[in-house]
Chimera marker file (.cmm) of the C-alpha trace (Angstrom):
<marker_set name="trace">
<marker id="1" x="16.337" y="11.336" z="29.953" r="1" g="1" b="0" radius="0.5"/>
<marker id="2" x="13.873" y="13.633" z="31.679" r="1" g="1" b="0" radius="0.5"/>
<marker id="3" x="12.213" y="10.814" z="33.606" r="1" g="1" b="0" radius="0.5"/>
<marker id="4" x="15.497" y="9.797" z="35.200" r="1" g="1" b="0" radius="0.5"/>
<marker id="5" x="16.236" y="13.403" z="36.118" r="1" g="1" b="0" radius="0.5"/>
<marker id="6" x="12.757" y="13.745" z="37.650" r="1" g="1" b="0" radius="0.5"/>
<marker id="7" x="13.304" y="10.542" z="39.636" r="1" g="1" b="0" radius="0.5"/>
<marker id="8" x="16.606" y="11.983" z="40.858" r="1" g="1" b="0" radius="0.5"/>
<marker id="9" x="14.640" y="14.883" z="42.321" r="1" g="1" b="0" radius="0.5"/>
<marker id="10" x="14.911" y="17.508" z="39.589" r="1" g="1" b="0" radius="0.5"/>
<marker id="11" x="11.556" y="19.347" z="39.587" r="1" g="1" b="0" radius="0.5"/>
<marker id="12" x="12.431" y="21.132" z="36.339" r="1" g="1" b="0" radius="0.5"/>
<marker id="13" x="12.685" y="17.770" z="34.583" r="1" g="1" b="0" radius="0.5"/>
<marker id="14" x="9.147" y="16.786" z="35.498" r="1" g="1" b="0" radius="0.5"/>
<marker id="15" x="7.943" y="20.279" z="34.557" r="1" g="1" b="0" radius="0.5"/>
<marker id="16" x="9.565" y="19.768" z="31.151" r="1" g="1" b="0" radius="0.5"/>
<marker id="17" x="7.716" y="16.456" z="30.768" r="1" g="1" b="0" radius="0.5"/>
<marker id="18" x="4.444" y="18.204" z="31.609" r="1" g="1" b="0" radius="0.5"/>
<marker id="19" x="5.181" y="21.023" z="29.158" r="1" g="1" b="0" radius="0.5"/>
<marker id="20" x="5.991" y="18.521" z="26.420" r="1" g="1" b="0" radius="0.5"/>
<marker id="21" x="2.944" y="16.267" z="26.883" r="1" g="1" b="0" radius="0.5"/>
<marker id="22" x="0.221" y="18.492" z="28.347" r="1" g="1" b="0" radius="0.5"/>
<marker id="23" x="-1.082" y="19.862" z="25.021" r="1" g="1" b="0" radius="0.5"/>
<marker id="24" x="-1.774" y="16.373" z="23.631" r="1" g="1" b="0" radius="0.5"/>
<marker id="25" x="-3.255" y="15.264" z="26.948" r="1" g="1" b="0" radius="0.5"/>
<marker id="26" x="-5.541" y="18.282" z="27.140" r="1" g="1" b="0" radius="0.5"/>
<marker id="27" x="-6.621" y="17.802" z="23.526" r="1" g="1" b="0" radius="0.5"/>
<marker id="28" x="-7.455" y="14.145" z="24.207" r="1" g="1" b="0" radius="0.5"/>
<marker id="29" x="-9.304" y="14.873" z="27.460" r="1" g="1" b="0" radius="0.5"/>
<marker id="30" x="-11.276" y="17.727" z="25.874" r="1" g="1" b="0" radius="0.5"/>
<marker id="31" x="-12.554" y="15.454" z="23.168" r="1" g="1" b="0" radius="0.5"/>
<marker id="32" x="-13.286" y="12.638" z="25.603" r="1" g="1" b="0" radius="0.5"/>
<marker id="33" x="-15.105" y="14.783" z="28.141" r="1" g="1" b="0" radius="0.5"/>
<marker id="34" x="-16.563" y="17.462" z="25.880" r="1" g="1" b="0" radius="0.5"/>
<marker id="35" x="-15.812" y="20.169" z="28.412" r="1" g="1" b="0" radius="0.5"/>
<marker id="36" x="-12.609" y="22.222" z="28.698" r="1" g="1" b="0" radius="0.5"/>
<marker id="37" x="-12.826" y="22.630" z="32.482" r="1" g="1" b="0" radius="0.5"/>
<marker id="38" x="-13.326" y="18.897" z="33.094" r="1" g="1" b="0" radius="0.5"/>
<marker id="39" x="-10.502" y="18.169" z="30.638" r="1" g="1" b="0" radius="0.5"/>
<marker id="40" x="-8.142" y="20.494" z="32.482" r="1" g="1" b="0" radius="0.5"/>
<marker id="41" x="-9.026" y="18.834" z="35.796" r="1" g="1" b="0" radius="0.5"/>
<marker id="42" x="-8.512" y="15.336" z="34.387" r="1" g="1" b="0" radius="0.5"/>
<marker id="43" x="-5.209" y="16.320" z="32.767" r="1" g="1" b="0" radius="0.5"/>
<marker id="44" x="-3.918" y="17.918" z="35.939" r="1" g="1" b="0" radius="0.5"/>
<marker id="45" x="-4.939" y="14.912" z="38.003" r="1" g="1" b="0" radius="0.5"/>
<marker id="46" x="-3.268" y="12.555" z="35.520" r="1" g="1" b="0" radius="0.5"/>
<marker id="47" x="0.025" y="14.423" z="35.841" r="1" g="1" b="0" radius="0.5"/>
<marker id="48" x="-0.241" y="14.458" z="39.638" r="1" g="1" b="0" radius="0.5"/>
<marker id="49" x="-0.797" y="10.700" z="39.581" r="1" g="1" b="0" radius="0.5"/>
<marker id="50" x="2.069" y="10.248" z="37.130" r="1" g="1" b="0" radius="0.5"/>
<marker id="51" x="4.382" y="12.215" z="39.416" r="1" g="1" b="0" radius="0.5"/>
<marker id="52" x="3.392" y="10.089" z="42.413" r="1" g="1" b="0" radius="0.5"/>
<marker id="53" x="3.888" y="6.868" z="40.429" r="1" g="1" b="0" radius="0.5"/>
<marker id="54" x="7.031" y="7.916" z="38.598" r="1" g="1" b="0" radius="0.5"/>
<marker id="55" x="9.125" y="5.348" z="40.458" r="1" g="1" b="0" radius="0.5"/>
<marker id="56" x="6.965" y="2.608" z="38.896" r="1" g="1" b="0" radius="0.5"/>
<marker id="57" x="7.398" y="3.943" z="35.345" r="1" g="1" b="0" radius="0.5"/>
<marker id="58" x="8.667" y="1.252" z="32.971" r="1" g="1" b="0" radius="0.5"/>
<marker id="59" x="11.269" y="2.766" z="30.653" r="1" g="1" b="0" radius="0.5"/>
<marker id="60" x="10.348" y="0.205" z="27.982" r="1" g="1" b="0" radius="0.5"/>
<marker id="61" x="7.171" y="2.259" z="27.424" r="1" g="1" b="0" radius="0.5"/>
<marker id="62" x="7.217" y="5.765" z="26.018" r="1" g="1" b="0" radius="0.5"/>
<marker id="63" x="6.377" y="8.358" z="28.667" r="1" g="1" b="0" radius="0.5"/>
<marker id="64" x="3.629" y="9.753" z="26.434" r="1" g="1" b="0" radius="0.5"/>
<marker id="65" x="1.934" y="6.360" z="26.244" r="1" g="1" b="0" radius="0.5"/>
<marker id="66" x="2.227" y="5.876" z="29.999" r="1" g="1" b="0" radius="0.5"/>
<marker id="67" x="0.799" y="9.269" z="30.946" r="1" g="1" b="0" radius="0.5"/>
<marker id="68" x="-1.968" y="8.929" z="28.336" r="1" g="1" b="0" radius="0.5"/>
<marker id="69" x="-2.989" y="5.608" z="29.892" r="1" g="1" b="0" radius="0.5"/>
<marker id="70" x="-3.337" y="7.361" z="33.246" r="1" g="1" b="0" radius="0.5"/>
<marker id="71" x="-5.332" y="10.136" z="31.585" r="1" g="1" b="0" radius="0.5"/>
<marker id="72" x="-7.583" y="7.697" z="29.732" r="1" g="1" b="0" radius="0.5"/>
<marker id="73" x="-8.446" y="6.089" z="33.061" r="1" g="1" b="0" radius="0.5"/>
<marker id="74" x="-9.188" y="9.505" z="34.583" r="1" g="1" b="0" radius="0.5"/>
<marker id="75" x="-11.475" y="10.338" z="31.646" r="1" g="1" b="0" radius="0.5"/>
<marker id="76" x="-13.297" y="7.018" z="31.982" r="1" g="1" b="0" radius="0.5"/>
<marker id="77" x="-13.798" y="7.661" z="35.675" r="1" g="1" b="0" radius="0.5"/>
<marker id="78" x="-15.057" y="11.198" z="35.037" r="1" g="1" b="0" radius="0.5"/>
<marker id="79" x="-17.533" y="9.908" z="32.443" r="1" g="1" b="0" radius="0.5"/>
<marker id="80" x="-18.714" y="7.206" z="34.829" r="1" g="1" b="0" radius="0.5"/>
<marker id="81" x="-19.278" y="9.756" z="37.598" r="1" g="1" b="0" radius="0.5"/>
<marker id="82" x="-21.120" y="12.004" z="35.159" r="1" g="1" b="0" radius="0.5"/>
<marker id="83" x="-23.398" y="9.108" z="34.156" r="1" g="1" b="0" radius="0.5"/>
<marker id="84" x="-24.076" y="8.307" z="37.801" r="1" g="1" b="0" radius="0.5"/>
<marker id="85" x="-24.995" y="11.945" z="38.482" r="1" g="1" b="0" radius="0.5"/>
<marker id="86" x="-27.381" y="11.886" z="35.537" r="1" g="1" b="0" radius="0.5"/>
<marker id="87" x="-28.877" y="8.565" z="36.656" r="1" g="1" b="0" radius="0.5"/>
<marker id="88" x="-29.336" y="9.936" z="40.174" r="1" g="1" b="0" radius="0.5"/>
<marker id="89" x="-31.140" y="12.973" z="38.761" r="1" g="1" b="0" radius="0.5"/>
<marker id="90" x="-33.490" y="10.714" z="36.804" r="1" g="1" b="0" radius="0.5"/>
<marker id="91" x="-34.217" y="8.601" z="39.873" r="1" g="1" b="0" radius="0.5"/>
<marker id="92" x="-34.930" y="11.690" z="41.944" r="1" g="1" b="0" radius="0.5"/>
<marker id="93" x="-37.307" y="12.946" z="39.268" r="1" g="1" b="0" radius="0.5"/>
<marker id="94" x="-35.384" y="16.145" z="38.565" r="1" g="1" b="0" radius="0.5"/>
<marker id="95" x="-34.645" y="17.538" z="35.139" r="1" g="1" b="0" radius="0.5"/>
<marker id="96" x="-32.059" y="15.570" z="33.223" r="1" g="1" b="0" radius="0.5"/>
<marker id="97" x="-29.056" y="17.224" z="31.624" r="1" g="1" b="0" radius="0.5"/>
<marker id="98" x="-27.292" y="15.321" z="28.881" r="1" g="1" b="0" radius="0.5"/>
<marker id="99" x="-23.856" y="14.264" z="30.166" r="1" g="1" b="0" radius="0.5"/>
<marker id="100" x="-22.078" y="14.536" z="26.829" r="1" g="1" b="0" radius="0.5"/>
<marker id="101" x="-23.986" y="15.857" z="23.904" r="1" g="1" b="0" radius="0.5"/>
<marker id="102" x="-24.147" y="18.340" z="21.136" r="1" g="1" b="0" radius="0.5"/>
<marker id="103" x="-24.220" y="21.980" z="22.099" r="1" g="1" b="0" radius="0.5"/>
<marker id="104" x="-27.357" y="23.892" z="21.301" r="1" g="1" b="0" radius="0.5"/>
<marker id="105" x="-27.486" y="26.070" z="18.235" r="1" g="1" b="0" radius="0.5"/>
<marker id="106" x="-26.603" y="25.370" z="14.637" r="1" g="1" b="0" radius="0.5"/>
<marker id="107" x="-23.526" y="27.285" z="13.598" r="1" g="1" b="0" radius="0.5"/>
<marker id="108" x="-23.123" y="25.442" z="10.281" r="1" g="1" b="0" radius="0.5"/>
<marker id="109" x="-19.395" y="25.044" z="10.828" r="1" g="1" b="0" radius="0.5"/>
<marker id="110" x="-18.015" y="21.627" z="9.876" r="1" g="1" b="0" radius="0.5"/>
<marker id="111" x="-15.492" y="21.619" z="12.730" r="1" g="1" b="0" radius="0.5"/>
<marker id="112" x="-18.246" y="22.198" z="15.283" r="1" g="1" b="0" radius="0.5"/>
<marker id="113" x="-20.387" y="19.550" z="13.599" r="1" g="1" b="0" radius="0.5"/>
<marker id="114" x="-17.521" y="17.072" z="13.908" r="1" g="1" b="0" radius="0.5"/>
<marker id="115" x="-17.049" y="17.927" z="17.595" r="1" g="1" b="0" radius="0.5"/>
<marker id="116" x="-20.784" y="17.471" z="18.217" r="1" g="1" b="0" radius="0.5"/>
<marker id="117" x="-20.798" y="14.155" z="16.348" r="1" g="1" b="0" radius="0.5"/>
<marker id="118" x="-17.703" y="13.023" z="18.248" r="1" g="1" b="0" radius="0.5"/>
<marker id="119" x="-19.434" y="13.800" z="21.539" r="1" g="1" b="0" radius="0.5"/>
<marker id="120" x="-22.315" y="11.543" z="20.493" r="1" g="1" b="0" radius="0.5"/>
<marker id="121" x="-20.105" y="8.466" z="20.091" r="1" g="1" b="0" radius="0.5"/>
<marker id="122" x="-19.968" y="6.042" z="22.972" r="1" g="1" b="0" radius="0.5"/>
<marker id="123" x="-16.910" y="6.555" z="25.176" r="1" g="1" b="0" radius="0.5"/>
<marker id="124" x="-14.954" y="3.520" z="23.900" r="1" g="1" b="0" radius="0.5"/>
<marker id="125" x="-15.391" y="4.498" z="20.245" r="1" g="1" b="0" radius="0.5"/>
<marker id="126" x="-14.608" y="8.157" z="20.951" r="1" g="1" b="0" radius="0.5"/>
<marker id="127" x="-11.468" y="7.167" z="22.871" r="1" g="1" b="0" radius="0.5"/>
<marker id="128" x="-10.239" y="4.895" z="20.064" r="1" g="1" b="0" radius="0.5"/>
<marker id="129" x="-11.015" y="7.446" z="17.356" r="1" g="1" b="0" radius="0.5"/>
<marker id="130" x="-9.277" y="10.310" z="19.158" r="1" g="1" b="0" radius="0.5"/>
<marker id="131" x="-6.190" y="8.244" z="19.969" r="1" g="1" b="0" radius="0.5"/>
<marker id="132" x="-5.898" y="7.050" z="16.360" r="1" g="1" b="0" radius="0.5"/>
<marker id="133" x="-6.960" y="10.037" z="14.275" r="1" g="1" b="0" radius="0.5"/>
<marker id="134" x="-6.245" y="13.013" z="16.518" r="1" g="1" b="0" radius="0.5"/>
<marker id="135" x="-3.250" y="11.847" z="18.548" r="1" g="1" b="0" radius="0.5"/>
<marker id="136" x="-1.971" y="9.746" z="15.609" r="1" g="1" b="0" radius="0.5"/>
<marker id="137" x="-1.006" y="6.794" z="17.801" r="1" g="1" b="0" radius="0.5"/>
<marker id="138" x="-0.223" y="3.313" z="16.604" r="1" g="1" b="0" radius="0.5"/>
<marker id="139" x="-2.575" y="0.509" z="17.557" r="1" g="1" b="0" radius="0.5"/>
<marker id="140" x="0.140" y="-0.908" z="19.827" r="1" g="1" b="0" radius="0.5"/>
<marker id="141" x="0.341" y="2.392" z="21.725" r="1" g="1" b="0" radius="0.5"/>
<marker id="142" x="-3.444" y="2.555" z="21.890" r="1" g="1" b="0" radius="0.5"/>
<marker id="143" x="-3.521" y="-0.968" z="23.289" r="1" g="1" b="0" radius="0.5"/>
<marker id="144" x="-1.016" y="-0.036" z="25.995" r="1" g="1" b="0" radius="0.5"/>
<marker id="145" x="-3.144" y="2.981" z="26.932" r="1" g="1" b="0" radius="0.5"/>
<marker id="146" x="-6.575" y="1.360" z="26.893" r="1" g="1" b="0" radius="0.5"/>
<marker id="147" x="-5.815" y="-2.239" z="27.784" r="1" g="1" b="0" radius="0.5"/>
<marker id="148" x="-7.877" y="-3.367" z="24.789" r="1" g="1" b="0" radius="0.5"/>
<marker id="149" x="-6.489" y="-5.667" z="22.115" r="1" g="1" b="0" radius="0.5"/>
<marker id="150" x="-5.341" y="-4.344" z="18.753" r="1" g="1" b="0" radius="0.5"/>
<marker id="151" x="-8.138" y="-6.089" z="16.824" r="1" g="1" b="0" radius="0.5"/>
<marker id="152" x="-10.764" y="-4.680" z="19.201" r="1" g="1" b="0" radius="0.5"/>
<marker id="153" x="-9.305" y="-1.208" z="18.784" r="1" g="1" b="0" radius="0.5"/>
<marker id="154" x="-9.314" y="-1.510" z="15.002" r="1" g="1" b="0" radius="0.5"/>
<marker id="155" x="-12.983" y="-2.452" z="15.155" r="1" g="1" b="0" radius="0.5"/>
<marker id="156" x="-13.755" y="0.488" z="17.497" r="1" g="1" b="0" radius="0.5"/>
<marker id="157" x="-12.018" y="2.925" z="15.171" r="1" g="1" b="0" radius="0.5"/>
<marker id="158" x="-13.838" y="1.517" z="12.151" r="1" g="1" b="0" radius="0.5"/>
<marker id="159" x="-17.218" y="1.684" z="13.896" r="1" g="1" b="0" radius="0.5"/>
<marker id="160" x="-16.459" y="5.181" z="15.166" r="1" g="1" b="0" radius="0.5"/>
<marker id="161" x="-15.659" y="6.332" z="11.624" r="1" g="1" b="0" radius="0.5"/>
<marker id="162" x="-18.852" y="4.785" z="10.280" r="1" g="1" b="0" radius="0.5"/>
<marker id="163" x="-20.925" y="6.318" z="13.090" r="1" g="1" b="0" radius="0.5"/>
<marker id="164" x="-19.315" y="9.738" z="12.602" r="1" g="1" b="0" radius="0.5"/>
<marker id="165" x="-20.054" y="9.620" z="8.890" r="1" g="1" b="0" radius="0.5"/>
<marker id="166" x="-23.694" y="8.766" z="9.607" r="1" g="1" b="0" radius="0.5"/>
<marker id="167" x="-24.037" y="11.525" z="12.198" r="1" g="1" b="0" radius="0.5"/>
<marker id="168" x="-22.472" y="14.077" z="9.874" r="1" g="1" b="0" radius="0.5"/>
<marker id="169" x="-24.808" y="12.976" z="7.070" r="1" g="1" b="0" radius="0.5"/>
<marker id="170" x="-27.770" y="13.453" z="9.427" r="1" g="1" b="0" radius="0.5"/>
<marker id="171" x="-26.520" y="16.987" z="10.111" r="1" g="1" b="0" radius="0.5"/>
<marker id="172" x="-26.300" y="17.707" z="6.384" r="1" g="1" b="0" radius="0.5"/>
<marker id="173" x="-22.561" y="17.179" z="5.898" r="1" g="1" b="0" radius="0.5"/>
<marker id="174" x="-22.208" y="14.419" z="3.324" r="1" g="1" b="0" radius="0.5"/>
<link id1="1" id2="2" r="1" g="1" b="0" radius="0.2"/>
<link id1="2" id2="3" r="1" g="1" b="0" radius="0.2"/>
<link id1="3" id2="4" r="1" g="1" b="0" radius="0.2"/>
<link id1="4" id2="5" r="1" g="1" b="0" radius="0.2"/>
<link id1="5" id2="6" r="1" g="1" b="0" radius="0.2"/>
<link id1="6" id2="7" r="1" g="1" b="0" radius="0.2"/>
<link id1="7" id2="8" r="1" g="1" b="0" radius="0.2"/>
<link id1="8" id2="9" r="1" g="1" b="0" radius="0.2"/>
<link id1="9" id2="10" r="1" g="1" b="0" radius="0.2"/>
<link id1="10" id2="11" r="1" g="1" b="0" radius="0.2"/>
<link id1="11" id2="12" r="1" g="1" b="0" radius="0.2"/>
<link id1="12" id2="13" r="1" g="1" b="0" radius="0.2"/>
<link id1="13" id2="14" r="1" g="1" b="0" radius="0.2"/>
<link id1="14" id2="15" r="1" g="1" b="0" radius="0.2"/>
<link id1="15" id2="16" r="1" g="1" b="0" radius="0.2"/>
<link id1="16" id2="17" r="1" g="1" b="0" radius="0.2"/>
<link id1="17" id2="18" r="1" g="1" b="0" radius="0.2"/>
<link id1="18" id2="19" r="1" g="1" b="0" radius="0.2"/>
<link id1="19" id2="20" r="1" g="1" b="0" radius="0.2"/>
<link id1="20" id2="21" r="1" g="1" b="0" radius="0.2"/>
<link id1="21" id2="22" r="1" g="1" b="0" radius="0.2"/>
<link id1="22" id2="23" r="1" g="1" b="0" radius="0.2"/>
<link id1="23" id2="24" r="1" g="1" b="0" radius="0.2"/>
<link id1="24" id2="25" r="1" g="1" b="0" radius="0.2"/>
<link id1="25" id2="26" r="1" g="1" b="0" radius="0.2"/>
<link id1="26" id2="27" r="1" g="1" b="0" radius="0.2"/>
<link id1="27" id2="28" r="1" g="1" b="0" radius="0.2"/>
<link id1="28" id2="29" r="1" g="1" b="0" radius="0.2"/>
<link id1="29" id2="30" r="1" g="1" b="0" radius="0.2"/>
<link id1="30" id2="31" r="1" g="1" b="0" radius="0.2"/>
<link id1="31" id2="32" r="1" g="1" b="0" radius="0.2"/>
<link id1="32" id2="33" r="1" g="1" b="0" radius="0.2"/>
<link id1="33" id2="34" r="1" g="1" b="0" radius="0.2"/>
<link id1="34" id2="35" r="1" g="1" b="0" radius="0.2"/>
<link id1="35" id2="36" r="1" g="1" b="0" radius="0.2"/>
<link id1="36" id2="37" r="1" g="1" b="0" radius="0.2"/>
<link id1="37" id2="38" r="1" g="1" b="0" radius="0.2"/>
<link id1="38" id2="39" r="1" g="1" b="0" radius="0.2"/>
<link id1="39" id2="40" r="1" g="1" b="0" radius="0.2"/>
<link id1="40" id2="41" r="1" g="1" b="0" radius="0.2"/>
<link id1="41" id2="42" r="1" g="1" b="0" radius="0.2"/>
<link id1="42" id2="43" r="1" g="1" b="0" radius="0.2"/>
<link id1="43" id2="44" r="1" g="1" b="0" radius="0.2"/>
<link id1="44" id2="45" r="1" g="1" b="0" radius="0.2"/>
<link id1="45" id2="46" r="1" g="1" b="0" radius="0.2"/>
<link id1="46" id2="47" r="1" g="1" b="0" radius="0.2"/>
<link id1="47" id2="48" r="1" g="1" b="0" radius="0.2"/>
<link id1="48" id2="49" r="1" g="1" b="0" radius="0.2"/>
<link id1="49" id2="50" r="1" g="1" b="0" radius="0.2"/>
<link id1="50" id2="51" r="1" g="1" b="0" radius="0.2"/>
<link id1="51" id2="52" r="1" g="1" b="0" radius="0.2"/>
<link id1="52" id2="53" r="1" g="1" b="0" radius="0.2"/>
<link id1="53" id2="54" r="1" g="1" b="0" radius="0.2"/>
<link id1="54" id2="55" r="1" g="1" b="0" radius="0.2"/>
<link id1="55" id2="56" r="1" g="1" b="0" radius="0.2"/>
<link id1="56" id2="57" r="1" g="1" b="0" radius="0.2"/>
<link id1="57" id2="58" r="1" g="1" b="0" radius="0.2"/>
<link id1="58" id2="59" r="1" g="1" b="0" radius="0.2"/>
<link id1="59" id2="60" r="1" g="1" b="0" radius="0.2"/>
<link id1="60" id2="61" r="1" g="1" b="0" radius="0.2"/>
<link id1="61" id2="62" r="1" g="1" b="0" radius="0.2"/>
<link id1="62" id2="63" r="1" g="1" b="0" radius="0.2"/>
<link id1="63" id2="64" r="1" g="1" b="0" radius="0.2"/>
<link id1="64" id2="65" r="1" g="1" b="0" radius="0.2"/>
<link id1="65" id2="66" r="1" g="1" b="0" radius="0.2"/>
<link id1="66" id2="67" r="1" g="1" b="0" radius="0.2"/>
<link id1="67" id2="68" r="1" g="1" b="0" radius="0.2"/>
<link id1="68" id2="69" r="1" g="1" b="0" radius="0.2"/>
<link id1="69" id2="70" r="1" g="1" b="0" radius="0.2"/>
<link id1="70" id2="71" r="1" g="1" b="0" radius="0.2"/>
<link id1="71" id2="72" r="1" g="1" b="0" radius="0.2"/>
<link id1="72" id2="73" r="1" g="1" b="0" radius="0.2"/>
<link id1="73" id2="74" r="1" g="1" b="0" radius="0.2"/>
<link id1="74" id2="75" r="1" g="1" b="0" radius="0.2"/>
<link id1="75" id2="76" r="1" g="1" b="0" radius="0.2"/>
<link id1="76" id2="77" r="1" g="1" b="0" radius="0.2"/>
<link id1="77" id2="78" r="1" g="1" b="0" radius="0.2"/>
<link id1="78" id2="79" r="1" g="1" b="0" radius="0.2"/>
<link id1="79" id2="80" r="1" g="1" b="0" radius="0.2"/>
<link id1="80" id2="81" r="1" g="1" b="0" radius="0.2"/>
<link id1="81" id2="82" r="1" g="1" b="0" radius="0.2"/>
<link id1="82" id2="83" r="1" g="1" b="0" radius="0.2"/>
<link id1="83" id2="84" r="1" g="1" b="0" radius="0.2"/>
<link id1="84" id2="85" r="1" g="1" b="0" radius="0.2"/>
<link id1="85" id2="86" r="1" g="1" b="0" radius="0.2"/>
<link id1="86" id2="87" r="1" g="1" b="0" radius="0.2"/>
<link id1="87" id2="88" r="1" g="1" b="0" radius="0.2"/>
<link id1="88" id2="89" r="1" g="1" b="0" radius="0.2"/>
<link id1="89" id2="90" r="1" g="1" b="0" radius="0.2"/>
<link id1="90" id2="91" r="1" g="1" b="0" radius="0.2"/>
<link id1="91" id2="92" r="1" g="1" b="0" radius="0.2"/>
<link id1="92" id2="93" r="1" g="1" b="0" radius="0.2"/>
<link id1="93" id2="94" r="1" g="1" b="0" radius="0.2"/>
<link id1="94" id2="95" r="1" g="1" b="0" radius="0.2"/>
<link id1="95" id2="96" r="1" g="1" b="0" radius="0.2"/>
<link id1="96" id2="97" r="1" g="1" b="0" radius="0.2"/>
<link id1="97" id2="98" r="1" g="1" b="0" radius="0.2"/>
<link id1="98" id2="99" r="1" g="1" b="0" radius="0.2"/>
<link id1="99" id2="100" r="1" g="1" b="0" radius="0.2"/>
<link id1="100" id2="101" r="1" g="1" b="0" radius="0.2"/>
<link id1="101" id2="102" r="1" g="1" b="0" radius="0.2"/>
<link id1="102" id2="103" r="1" g="1" b="0" radius="0.2"/>
<link id1="103" id2="104" r="1" g="1" b="0" radius="0.2"/>
<link id1="104" id2="105" r="1" g="1" b="0" radius="0.2"/>
<link id1="105" id2="106" r="1" g="1" b="0" radius="0.2"/>
<link id1="106" id2="107" r="1" g="1" b="0" radius="0.2"/>
<link id1="107" id2="108" r="1" g="1" b="0" radius="0.2"/>
<link id1="108" id2="109" r="1" g="1" b="0" radius="0.2"/>
<link id1="109" id2="110" r="1" g="1" b="0" radius="0.2"/>
<link id1="110" id2="111" r="1" g="1" b="0" radius="0.2"/>
<link id1="111" id2="112" r="1" g="1" b="0" radius="0.2"/>
<link id1="112" id2="113" r="1" g="1" b="0" radius="0.2"/>
<link id1="113" id2="114" r="1" g="1" b="0" radius="0.2"/>
<link id1="114" id2="115" r="1" g="1" b="0" radius="0.2"/>
<link id1="115" id2="116" r="1" g="1" b="0" radius="0.2"/>
<link id1="116" id2="117" r="1" g="1" b="0" radius="0.2"/>
<link id1="117" id2="118" r="1" g="1" b="0" radius="0.2"/>
<link id1="118" id2="119" r="1" g="1" b="0" radius="0.2"/>
<link id1="119" id2="120" r="1" g="1" b="0" radius="0.2"/>
<link id1="120" id2="121" r="1" g="1" b="0" radius="0.2"/>
<link id1="121" id2="122" r="1" g="1" b="0" radius="0.2"/>
<link id1="122" id2="123" r="1" g="1" b="0" radius="0.2"/>
<link id1="123" id2="124" r="1" g="1" b="0" radius="0.2"/>
<link id1="124" id2="125" r="1" g="1" b="0" radius="0.2"/>
<link id1="125" id2="126" r="1" g="1" b="0" radius="0.2"/>
<link id1="126" id2="127" r="1" g="1" b="0" radius="0.2"/>
<link id1="127" id2="128" r="1" g="1" b="0" radius="0.2"/>
<link id1="128" id2="129" r="1" g="1" b="0" radius="0.2"/>
<link id1="129" id2="130" r="1" g="1" b="0" radius="0.2"/>
<link id1="130" id2="131" r="1" g="1" b="0" radius="0.2"/>
<link id1="131" id2="132" r="1" g="1" b="0" radius="0.2"/>
<link id1="132" id2="133" r="1" g="1" b="0" radius="0.2"/>
<link id1="133" id2="134" r="1" g="1" b="0" radius="0.2"/>
<link id1="134" id2="135" r="1" g="1" b="0" radius="0.2"/>
<link id1="135" id2="136" r="1" g="1" b="0" radius="0.2"/>
<link id1="136" id2="137" r="1" g="1" b="0" radius="0.2"/>
<link id1="137" id2="138" r="1" g="1" b="0" radius="0.2"/>
<link id1="138" id2="139" r="1" g="1" b="0" radius="0.2"/>
<link id1="139" id2="140" r="1" g="1" b="0" radius="0.2"/>
<link id1="140" id2="141" r="1" g="1" b="0" radius="0.2"/>
<link id1="141" id2="142" r="1" g="1" b="0" radius="0.2"/>
<link id1="142" id2="143" r="1" g="1" b="0" radius="0.2"/>
<link id1="143" id2="144" r="1" g="1" b="0" radius="0.2"/>
<link id1="144" id2="145" r="1" g="1" b="0" radius="0.2"/>
<link id1="145" id2="146" r="1" g="1" b="0" radius="0.2"/>
<link id1="146" id2="147" r="1" g="1" b="0" radius="0.2"/>
<link id1="147" id2="148" r="1" g="1" b="0" radius="0.2"/>
<link id1="148" id2="149" r="1" g="1" b="0" radius="0.2"/>
<link id1="149" id2="150" r="1" g="1" b="0" radius="0.2"/>
<link id1="150" id2="151" r="1" g="1" b="0" radius="0.2"/>
<link id1="151" id2="152" r="1" g="1" b="0" radius="0.2"/>
<link id1="152" id2="153" r="1" g="1" b="0" radius="0.2"/>
<link id1="153" id2="154" r="1" g="1" b="0" radius="0.2"/>
<link id1="154" id2="155" r="1" g="1" b="0" radius="0.2"/>
<link id1="155" id2="156" r="1" g="1" b="0" radius="0.2"/>
<link id1="156" id2="157" r="1" g="1" b="0" radius="0.2"/>
<link id1="157" id2="158" r="1" g="1" b="0" radius="0.2"/>
<link id1="158" id2="159" r="1" g="1" b="0" radius="0.2"/>
<link id1="159" id2="160" r="1" g="1" b="0" radius="0.2"/>
<link id1="160" id2="161" r="1" g="1" b="0" radius="0.2"/>
<link id1="161" id2="162" r="1" g="1" b="0" radius="0.2"/>
<link id1="162" id2="163" r="1" g="1" b="0" radius="0.2"/>
<link id1="163" id2="164" r="1" g="1" b="0" radius="0.2"/>
<link id1="164" id2="165" r="1" g="1" b="0" radius="0.2"/>
<link id1="165" id2="166" r="1" g="1" b="0" radius="0.2"/>
<link id1="166" id2="167" r="1" g="1" b="0" radius="0.2"/>
<link id1="167" id2="168" r="1" g="1" b="0" radius="0.2"/>
<link id1="168" id2="169" r="1" g="1" b="0" radius="0.2"/>
<link id1="169" id2="170" r="1" g="1" b="0" radius="0.2"/>
<link id1="170" id2="171" r="1" g="1" b="0" radius="0.2"/>
<link id1="171" id2="172" r="1" g="1" b="0" radius="0.2"/>
<link id1="172" id2="173" r="1" g="1" b="0" radius="0.2"/>
<link id1="173" id2="174" r="1" g="1" b="0" radius="0.2"/>
</marker_set>
């Protein structure tokens, strides 16, 4: 197992874990944060934290689930900091920039419309939707990552789907 080899001090083993799981992590973070640069930062920080905490890894949990839970927390923190920056700007009376929102311009492409609609979901719904429908995780895995119960996650996914459908209809994709 790569985790055991990494714990034994084999740097190539941890690098192999990163290589195996980084694409899914980056995909998740990109959709959560709506910005490739922020997603790369969050993903890198999640792997650094995972490396530091590797001794506390519970082998009963899949490594992917464990590292995604670290990443989900990093994304939540990044979104919280972004909201605080926006709130501070409003308080100071400066121009407000939307923290996560649709890009300007109408390219008419369904994929871009879906990404814009996804960015307009609240963070909890977006997280649940991406974990379920993009990362194809089970509700049990999602629960381990988010700390939310299975029934709550099912409701978030359902509401996210309904909201996405409504947003896409508003944009002329029905």
